[in-house]
C-alpha positions in Angstrom: -118.0 -125.3 -62.5 -119.0 -121.9 -61.1 -120.9 -119.4 -63.2 -117.9 -117.0 -63.2 -115.5 -119.7 -64.5 -118.0 -120.8 -67.1 -118.5 -117.3 -68.2 -114.8 -116.8 -68.7 -114.6 -119.9 -70.8 -117.7 -118.8 -72.8 -116.2 -115.4 -73.5 -112.9 -116.9 -74.7 -114.7 -119.2 -77.1 -117.0 -116.4 -78.4 -114.1 -114.0 -79.0 -112.1 -116.8 -80.8 -115.1 -117.7 -82.9 -115.9 -114.1 -83.8 -112.3 -113.5 -84.8 -112.1 -116.6 -86.9 -115.3 -115.6 -88.8 -114.1 -112.1 -89.3 -110.7 -113.1 -90.6 -112.4 -115.5 -93.0 -114.7 -112.9 -94.4 -113.9 -111.4 -97.9 -112.1 -108.0 -97.9 -114.9 -106.5 -99.9 -118.2 -106.9 -98.1 -121.3 -107.8 -100.2 -124.0 -105.3 -100.7 -126.3 -107.3 -98.5 -125.6 -108.2 -94.9 -124.0 -111.6 -94.6 -124.9 -114.2 -92.0 -121.2 -114.5 -91.2 -120.8 -110.8 -90.4 -124.0 -110.9 -88.3 -122.8 -113.9 -86.4 -119.4 -112.2 -85.7 -121.1 -109.0 -84.4 -123.6 -110.9 -82.3 -120.9 -113.2 -80.7 -118.8 -110.1 -79.9 -121.7 -108.3 -78.2 -122.8 -111.4 -76.4 -119.2 -112.1 -75.2 -118.9 -108.6 -73.8 -122.1 -108.9 -71.9 -121.5 -112.3 -70.5 -118.1 -111.1 -69.3 -119.9 -108.4 -67.3 -122.7 -110.4 -65.6 -121.0 -110.3 -62.2 -120.3 -106.6 -62.0 -122.7 -103.9 -63.1 -120.7 -100.9 -62.1 -121.0 -99.6 -65.7 -124.7 -98.9 -64.9 -125.1 -95.7 -62.9 -126.6 -96.2 -59.4 -129.3 -93.6 -60.3 -130.3 -95.6 -63.4 -131.9 -98.6 -61.8 -128.7 -100.6 -61.1 -130.6 -102.7 -58.5 -133.1 -103.7 -61.2 -130.2 -104.6 -63.5 -128.6 -106.8 -60.9 -131.9 -108.7 -60.2 -131.5 -112.0 -61.9 -135.2 -112.7 -62.2 -136.4 -109.3 -63.3 -137.2 -108.0 -66.8 -133.8 -106.4 -67.5 -131.9 -109.6 -67.4 -134.9 -111.5 -68.8 -134.7 -109.4 -72.0 -131.0 -110.2 -72.4 -131.5 -114.0 -71.9 -134.4 -114.0 -74.4 -132.2 -112.6 -77.0 -129.3 -114.9 -76.0 -131.3 -118.1 -76.2 -132.8 -117.0 -79.5 -129.4 -116.4 -81.0 -128.0 -119.6 -79.5 -130.7 -121.5 -81.3 -130.2 -120.0 -84.8 -126.4 -120.1 -84.5 -126.4 -123.5 -82.9 -123.9 -122.2 -80.4 -123.5 -124.7 -77.4 -121.6 -122.1 -75.4 -124.4 -119.6 -75.4 -126.9 -122.4 -74.8 -125.0 -123.5 -71.7 -124.9 -119.9 -70.4 -128.7 -119.6 -70.5 -129.1 -123.0 -68.8 -126.6 -122.2 -66.1 -128.5 -119.0 -65.4 -131.7 -120.9 -65.0 -130.2 -123.6 -62.8 -128.8 -120.9 -60.5 -132.3 -119.3 -60.3 -134.0 -122.7 -59.9 -136.5 -121.6 -62.6 -138.1 -119.2 -60.2 -139.6 -115.7 -60.1 -139.3 -112.6 -57.9 -141.7 -111.4 -55.2 -144.3 -109.9 -57.5 -146.9 -112.5 -58.3 -148.8 -110.7 -61.0 -146.4 -108.1 -62.5 -145.6 -108.5 -66.2 -142.0 -107.5 -65.7 -141.6 -110.5 -63.4 -143.4 -112.8 -65.9 -140.7 -112.0 -68.6 -138.2 -114.5 -67.3 -140.8 -117.2 -67.7 -140.1 -117.3 -71.4 -136.5 -118.2 -70.6 -137.5 -121.1 -68.4 -140.0 -122.4 -71.0 -137.2 -122.4 -73.6 -135.0 -124.3 -71.2 -137.6 -126.9 -70.5 -138.2 -127.4 -74.2 -134.4 -127.4 -74.9 -133.7 -130.0 -72.3 -137.0 -131.9 -72.6 -137.4 -131.5 -68.9 -141.0 -130.4 -68.0 -140.1 -130.2 -64.3 -138.6 -126.8 -65.1 -142.1 -125.6 -65.8 -143.3 -126.2 -62.2 -142.7 -122.6 -60.9 -144.3 -120.9 -63.9 -147.3 -123.1 -64.0 -147.9 -122.5 -60.3 -147.5 -118.7 -60.9 -149.9 -118.6 -63.8 -152.4 -120.9 -62.3 -152.8 -118.5 -59.4 -153.7 -115.7 -61.9 -156.2 -117.9 -63.7 -157.9 -118.8 -60.4 -158.4 -115.1 -59.6 -157.9 -112.9 -62.7 -157.6 -109.2 -62.0 -160.3 -106.8 -63.3 -158.7 -103.5 -62.2 -158.8 -100.5 -64.5 -156.0 -100.0 -67.0 -155.6 -96.4 -65.9 -152.0 -96.0 -64.9 -152.5 -93.1 -62.4 -154.1 -94.7 -59.3 -151.5 -96.3 -57.0 -151.1 -97.1 -53.3 -149.0 -95.1 -51.0 -146.1 -97.5 -51.6 -145.8 -99.9 -54.5 -146.7 -100.2 -58.1 -149.8 -98.7 -59.8 -152.9 -100.9 -59.2 -153.2 -101.4 -63.0 -149.9 -103.3 -63.1 -151.7 -106.4 -61.9 -152.6 -106.4 -65.5 -150.8 -105.3 -68.7 -151.5 -101.6 -68.7 -148.2 -100.3 -70.3 -146.7 -101.0 -73.7 -143.6 -102.7 -72.4 -145.8 -105.4 -70.9 -146.7 -106.7 -74.4 -143.1 -108.0 -74.6 -142.9 -109.2 -71.0 -146.0 -111.2 -70.4 -148.2 -112.5 -73.3 -145.3 -114.2 -75.2 -144.6 -116.2 -72.0 -148.2 -117.1 -71.6 -148.5 -118.1 -75.2 -145.3 -120.2 -75.1 -146.5 -122.0 -72.0 -149.8 -122.9 -73.8 -147.8 -124.3 -76.7 -145.4 -126.2 -74.4 -148.1 -127.8 -72.3 -151.1 -128.0 -74.6 -153.2 -126.1 -72.1 -155.4 -123.7 -74.0 -156.3 -121.7 -70.8 -153.0 -119.9 -70.8 -153.5 -118.7 -74.4 -157.1 -117.7 -73.7 -155.9 -115.5 -70.9 -153.1 -114.0 -72.9 -155.4 -113.3 -75.9 -158.0 -111.6 -73.7 -155.6 -109.4 -71.8 -153.6 -108.5 -74.8 -156.6 -107.1 -76.6 -157.7 -105.2 -73.5 -154.3 -103.5 -73.5 -154.3 -102.9 -77.2 -157.8 -101.4 -77.3 -156.7 -99.0 -74.5 -153.3 -97.9 -75.7 -153.2 -98.3 -79.5 -153.6 -95.1 -81.5 -155.8 -96.0 -84.5 -154.6 -93.0 -86.5 -150.8 -93.4 -86.1 -150.8 -97.1 -85.5 -148.4 -96.9 -82.6 -148.8 -97.5 -78.8 -148.9 -94.9 -76.1 -146.6 -96.0 -73.3 -149.5 -95.9 -70.8 -152.7 -93.9 -70.1 -150.7 -90.9 -68.9 -149.4 -90.3 -72.5 -152.7 -90.5 -74.4 -153.4 -86.8 -74.1 -149.8 -85.6 -73.5 -148.0 -83.7 -76.2 -144.4 -82.6 -76.8 -143.4 -78.9 -76.9 -144.3 -78.9 -80.7 -147.7 -80.3 -80.1 -146.9 -83.8 -81.4 -148.1 -87.0 -79.8 -145.5 -88.8 -77.7 -144.8 -92.3 -78.9 -141.8 -93.7 -77.1 -139.4 -95.5 -79.4 -138.4 -98.3 -77.1 -142.0 -98.6 -75.7 -143.2 -99.3 -79.3 -140.1 -101.6 -79.8 -141.3 -103.6 -76.8 -144.8 -103.9 -78.3 -143.7 -104.7 -81.9 -141.2 -107.3 -80.8 -143.8 -108.7 -78.4 -146.4 -109.2 -81.1 -143.8 -111.0 -83.2 -143.0 -113.3 -80.3 -146.7 -114.0 -79.7 -147.2 -114.8 -83.4 -144.2 -117.2 -83.2 -146.1 -119.5 -80.9 -149.7 -118.7 -81.8 -151.5 -121.6 -83.6 -151.9 -120.9 -87.3 -155.6 -121.5 -87.1 -156.2 -119.3 -84.0 -159.2 -117.0 -84.5 -157.3 -113.9 -83.4 -154.3 -114.5 -85.6 -155.6 -112.4 -88.5 -156.1 -109.5 -86.1 -152.6 -109.8 -84.6 -151.1 -109.9 -88.1 -153.1 -106.9 -89.2 -151.9 -104.8 -86.2 -148.3 -106.0 -86.9 -148.5 -104.9 -90.5 -150.0 -101.5 -89.5 -147.2 -101.0 -87.1 -144.5 -102.1 -89.5 -145.6 -99.6 -92.2 -145.6 -96.8 -89.7 -142.3 -97.8 -88.1 -140.5 -98.1 -91.5 -141.7 -94.6 -92.4 -140.0 -93.2 -89.3 -136.5 -94.6 -89.6 -133.8 -91.9 -89.4 -131.2 -91.1 -92.0 -128.5 -93.0 -90.1 -130.7 -96.1 -89.7 -131.8 -95.6 -86.1 -135.2 -94.7 -84.9 -135.8 -91.6 -82.7 -136.4 -91.9 -79.0 -139.7 -90.1 -79.5 -140.9 -91.5 -82.8 -142.7 -88.5 -84.2 -139.7 -86.1 -83.5 -136.6 -85.8 -85.6 -133.8 -88.2 -84.8 -131.3 -86.3 -82.6 -128.9 -89.2 -81.5 -128.6 -92.9 -82.2 -130.6 -95.2 -79.9 -130.1 -98.9 -80.1 -132.7 -100.6 -77.9 -135.7 -99.4 -79.9 -133.8 -99.8 -83.1 -132.9 -103.4 -82.2 -136.5 -104.4 -81.5 -137.7 -102.8 -84.7 -135.1 -104.5 -86.8 -136.0 -107.8 -85.1 -139.7 -107.4 -85.7 -139.4 -106.3 -89.3 -136.9 -109.1 -90.1 -139.1 -111.6 -88.3 -142.1 -110.5 -90.4 -140.2 -110.9 -93.7 -138.8 -114.3 -92.7 -142.3 -115.6 -91.7 -144.2 -114.2 -94.7 -146.1 -111.6 -92.8 -144.3 -108.6 -94.5 -143.2 -108.1 -98.1 -139.4 -108.5 -98.5 -139.1 -105.9 -101.3 -140.5 -103.2 -99.1 -138.8 -103.9 -95.8 -135.4 -105.5 -96.6 -133.8 -102.1 -97.3 -135.1 -100.8 -93.9 -133.8 -103.9 -92.1 -130.4 -103.7 -93.7 -130.1 -100.0 -92.9 -131.1 -100.6 -89.3 -128.8 -103.5 -88.8 -125.8 -101.6 -90.1 -126.7 -98.8 -87.7 -126.7 -101.3 -84.8 -123.3 -102.7 -85.9 -121.9 -99.1 -86.0 -122.9 -98.7 -82.3 -120.7 -101.6 -81.2 -117.4 -100.6 -79.6 -114.2 -102.5 -80.5 -114.4 -104.5 -77.3 -118.0 -105.6 -78.0 -119.8 -103.1 -75.8 -123.1 -102.0 -77.3 -123.6 -98.2 -76.9 -126.4 -95.7 -77.3 -128.9 -97.7 -75.3 -131.4 -95.4 -73.6 -131.4 -96.0 -69.9 -134.3 -97.5 -67.9 -137.3 -95.2 -68.1 -140.9 -94.8 -69.1 -140.6 -92.2 -71.9 -138.3 -90.7 -74.5 -135.1 -89.4 -72.8 -131.5 -88.4 -73.5 -129.0 -91.1 -74.6 -125.3 -91.2 -74.9 -122.6 -93.3 -76.6 -121.5 -94.8 -73.2 -125.0 -95.8 -72.2 -125.5 -99.6 -72.4 -127.9 -102.1 -70.9 -128.8 -105.7 -70.9 -132.1 -105.2 -72.7 -130.3 -103.4 -75.5 -128.1 -106.4 -75.9 -131.1 -108.6 -75.9 -132.7 -106.6 -78.7 -129.4 -106.7 -80.6 -129.3 -110.5 -80.4 -132.9 -110.8 -81.4 -132.3 -108.6 -84.4 -129.2 -110.7 -85.3 -131.2 -113.9 -85.1 -133.6 -112.8 -87.8 -131.3 -110.7 -90.0 -128.9 -113.6 -90.5 -131.8 -115.6 -91.9 -132.7 -113.1 -94.6 -130.0 -114.1 -97.1 -129.9 -112.7 -100.6 -133.2 -112.2 -102.4 -134.4 -114.8 -104.8 -136.8 -114.3 -107.7 -139.6 -116.0 -105.7 -139.0 -113.8 -102.7 -138.3 -110.4 -104.3 -141.8 -109.1 -104.3 -143.4 -111.1 -101.6 
């Protein structure tokens, strides 16, 4: 069966499932978000995206369409990370098959950049696939890739400015920008868990804290996107903390914690940073439930990629006992309802800021794979929250 034929079958099943769940829902929605409504929205959004995996004409050529089309790059990786996460919690075999079919088509491989975090991102998908199918042979390419790094780890400066005449900045041989926190260390941590090889985790832990110490603002508890933004200010003199850039980092820390051993010596420090970020993030949510593209500026328009990652991270924190439910559940519910409001009737997710490195304009028709990935990650954790119980209310 070809990927296109499989996709058509998947979409038909998803639409039917979403419609059945929606029709079965009560006419009067409960005060809290229900798992059934979350599932219906997530299936609808996933169905639209899967139906558009063979034609990316909806992405402007000037907005990194080639990056979007690249099946082993970070744009698609972020989507498939969200897809497999939702497939697991919803126990949806159609979504599971879509991820596995993608991996089989790519032979569990990577692009041409041997040390770039953006190229590491798809490794998390391959690790999931190996675990899901109990087939460690799928880990061959990622183990070879990471072994080469361990044999000769980079020690370049994390300063983003120096770069060759052609190509990426020198520092991107390491994790010198906030997005990288989502792309690389979760894959390294997951591989350590899957193989039992502690060297992968040791590398991830060391490099994460180098990035953190360089880019984390100890006053505002947010990450600068890269070194160029540390001293940069907006026209009103405010620091520039990119919404999605911090979404990448916050969601990335949640994903690290997901696979980090409970007794790891760095775990308390990761959790402390996560709590600091959560408190700041919650305080910056806009009136409509979205977060601004530049976090310290007023919210001008909806933006769903950063919002999706924030909702995911906050809900993950509550579900795993890292954050108190009483404080964060209202923020999560408000953010999820905002995300649902950005879904068009056909399942297309709108208001996704285009590929970039900083806060920028965003429109209703803007959509992207990583925005869908963030939406599905958020759905995966929001559906787990359920109604508050007496034991959870003030946790």
